[in-house]
VEXDO-976909 format. One record per residue (C-alpha): residue in one letter; x, y, z; residue number from 1. Coordinates in Angstrom, 3 decimals. Each point is the difference from the previous one (the first is absolute). Layout:
# residues N
[r 'a'; [X; Y; Z]; NUM]
...
This chain:
# residues 121
[r 'm'; [-15.600; -1.968; 6.546]; 1]
[r 't'; [-0.456; -3.768; -0.069]; 2]
[r 't'; [2.649; -2.694; -0.340]; 3]
[r 'i'; [1.672; 0.128; -3.415]; 4]
[r 'r'; [1.236; -3.199; -1.626]; 5]
[r 'f'; [2.709; 0.058; -2.655]; 6]
[r 'g'; [2.410; -2.390; -1.618]; 7]
[r 'r'; [-0.553; -3.639; 0.839]; 8]
[r 'd'; [0.158; 0.203; 3.756]; 9]
[r 'f'; [0.312; 3.590; 1.263]; 10]
[r 'e'; [-2.599; 1.836; 2.076]; 11]
[r 'l'; [0.183; 3.551; 1.271]; 12]
[r 'd'; [-2.233; 0.884; 2.915]; 13]
[r 'p'; [0.138; 3.799; 0.408]; 14]
[r 'k'; [-2.145; -0.009; 3.164]; 15]
[r 'a'; [2.355; -2.446; 1.726]; 16]
[r 'y'; [3.011; 1.721; -1.637]; 17]
[r 'e'; [1.160; -3.436; -1.095]; 18]
[r 'l'; [1.376; -1.710; -3.103]; 19]
[r 'r'; [-0.458; -3.773; -0.163]; 20]
[r 'r'; [1.427; -2.657; -2.301]; 21]
[r 'g'; [-1.873; -3.286; -0.001]; 22]
[r 'g'; [-1.926; 1.130; 3.074]; 23]
[r 'r'; [3.179; 0.687; 2.015]; 24]
[r 'p'; [1.042; 3.520; 1.001]; 25]
[r 'v'; [2.951; 1.498; -1.884]; 26]
[r 'r'; [2.174; 2.289; 2.103]; 27]
[r 'l'; [-0.022; 3.438; -1.573]; 28]
[r 'e'; [1.263; 3.211; 1.564]; 29]
[r 'r'; [-2.133; 3.143; 0.133]; 30]
[r 'i'; [1.446; 1.845; -3.011]; 31]
[r 'p'; [-0.200; -2.936; -2.464]; 32]
[r 'm'; [-3.545; -0.704; 1.279]; 33]
[r 'e'; [-1.035; 3.632; -0.526]; 34]
[r 'i'; [1.407; -0.102; -3.538]; 35]
[r 'l'; [-1.844; -3.261; -0.726]; 36]
[r 'l'; [-3.264; 1.499; 1.290]; 37]
[r 'l'; [0.547; 3.099; -2.145]; 38]
[r 'l'; [0.677; -2.148; -3.078]; 39]
[r 'v'; [-3.139; -2.061; 0.613]; 40]
[r 'e'; [-2.102; 3.131; 0.528]; 41]
[r 's'; [1.417; 1.404; -3.249]; 42]
[r 'r'; [-0.376; -3.131; -2.158]; 43]
[r 'g'; [0.171; 0.839; -3.656]; 44]
[r 'h'; [1.869; 3.263; 0.630]; 45]
[r 'l'; [3.626; 0.886; 0.440]; 46]
[r 'v'; [1.079; 1.001; 3.490]; 47]
[r 't'; [2.751; 2.604; 0.109]; 48]
[r 'r'; [2.719; 0.377; 2.578]; 49]
[r 'q'; [-1.692; 3.238; 1.094]; 50]
[r 'q'; [-3.202; -1.924; 0.725]; 51]
[r 'i'; [1.973; -2.561; 1.997]; 52]
[r 'i'; [1.756; 2.769; 1.945]; 53]
[r 'g'; [-3.341; 1.657; 0.749]; 54]
[r 'r'; [-1.503; -3.288; 1.207]; 55]
[r 'v'; [2.937; -1.237; 2.059]; 56]
[r 'w'; [1.680; 3.127; 1.386]; 57]
[r 'g'; [-2.196; 2.948; -0.911]; 58]
[r 'e'; [1.155; 3.141; -1.767]; 59]
[r 'g'; [3.032; 1.995; 1.092]; 60]
[r 'v'; [1.866; -2.967; 1.423]; 61]
[r 'f'; [3.788; 0.090; 0.186]; 62]
[r 'v'; [1.051; -3.640; -0.342]; 63]
[r 'd'; [1.738; -1.867; -2.801]; 64]
[r 't'; [-3.263; -0.948; -1.666]; 65]
[r 'd'; [1.594; -1.402; -3.179]; 66]
[r 'n'; [2.045; -2.618; 1.827]; 67]
[r 'n'; [-2.855; -0.746; 2.406]; 68]
[r 'i'; [-2.457; -0.528; -2.869]; 69]
[r 'n'; [2.493; -2.180; -1.894]; 70]
[r 'a'; [0.586; -2.142; 3.108]; 71]
[r 'a'; [-3.745; -0.289; 0.667]; 72]
[r 'i'; [-0.721; -1.048; -3.605]; 73]
[r 'r'; [2.769; -2.633; 0.248]; 74]
[r 'k'; [-1.511; -1.344; 3.242]; 75]
[r 'l'; [-3.465; 0.006; -1.518]; 76]
[r 'r'; [1.193; -1.868; -3.084]; 77]
[r 'q'; [1.800; -2.496; 2.235]; 78]
[r 'a'; [-3.166; -0.602; 2.058]; 79]
[r 'l'; [-2.004; -0.492; -3.216]; 80]
[r 'r'; [2.749; -2.117; -1.565]; 81]
[r 'd'; [0.005; 2.464; -2.867]; 82]
[r 'd'; [2.890; 0.723; -2.342]; 83]
[r 'a'; [0.867; 3.538; -1.097]; 84]
[r 'e'; [1.258; -1.290; -3.369]; 85]
[r 'n'; [-3.146; -2.073; -0.701]; 86]
[r 'p'; [-2.639; 1.415; 2.345]; 87]
[r 'r'; [-3.215; -1.866; 0.668]; 88]
[r 'f'; [-1.409; 2.562; 2.409]; 89]
[r 'i'; [1.955; 3.256; 0.279]; 90]
[r 'g'; [1.254; 1.696; -3.125]; 91]
[r 't'; [2.339; 2.978; -0.093]; 92]
[r 'v'; [-0.426; 2.615; -2.694]; 93]
[r 't'; [2.728; 2.589; -0.559]; 94]
[r 'r'; [-1.358; 2.865; -2.025]; 95]
[r 'a'; [0.607; 3.570; -0.979]; 96]
[r 't'; [-2.314; 2.811; 1.052]; 97]
[r 'g'; [-2.862; 0.558; -2.420]; 98]
[r 's'; [0.066; -3.382; -1.722]; 99]
[r 'a'; [-3.168; -0.110; -2.100]; 100]
[r 's'; [-0.556; -3.748; 0.365]; 101]
[r 'l'; [-0.145; 0.050; 3.816]; 102]
[r 'p'; [-2.209; 1.846; 2.470]; 103]
[r 'r'; [0.997; 3.644; 0.293]; 104]
[r 'r'; [1.725; 0.476; 3.322]; 105]
[r 'k'; [2.965; 2.224; 0.533]; 106]
[r 't'; [2.882; -2.030; 1.359]; 107]
[r 'a'; [3.703; 0.575; 0.029]; 108]
[r 'r'; [1.464; -0.917; -3.384]; 109]
[r 'g'; [0.803; -3.695; 0.053]; 110]
[r 'a'; [-1.571; -0.607; 3.436]; 111]
[r 'p'; [-1.581; -3.449; 0.084]; 112]
[r 's'; [-3.681; -0.579; 0.560]; 113]
[r 'y'; [-1.463; -3.303; 1.135]; 114]
[r 'a'; [-3.073; -1.966; -0.977]; 115]
[r 'l'; [-1.677; -3.177; 1.162]; 116]
[r 'n'; [-0.017; -2.412; -2.934]; 117]
[r 'r'; [-3.617; -0.234; -1.133]; 118]
[r 'n'; [0.406; -3.593; -1.265]; 119]
[r 'n'; [0.550; -1.364; 3.510]; 120]
[r 'q'; [-2.780; 1.670; 1.973]; 121]
C-alpha cells in the first residue's frame, strides 16, 4: 500500500506505520493506527466493531473492547482534528440489525459502525 493523502495536509504511510500532518509525524498509538489503517483499507464501506476487534485483538479476546474502541476513536479524531458532531473524516453510524439501506452485516442492535468520510480522501 502506498502513501495515502487526505484532507488538506494529512498523509498516511502504511509501510512506515506513520501518520503525518504537513509532512510532520503525528504521534498515534497502535490501536488508533490500526483502526485508521482498517478504515482506509475499507474506504466506502462501514467498518463494524466486530471488524475492529478482529483486526486489533483477534477473536475470543476478554478485554473491555467497547471502551477501548471508544478511546481509540477519540484519540484518532483528536490526531486528525476531527469533530464527532461534524466529522470531516470519521463518521459514526448507529444502526439496527438488518437495515435495508446499509450493507448487511449482523451487529449488535444499536452498535456503532465507522466509516472514513469519502469526501475527504
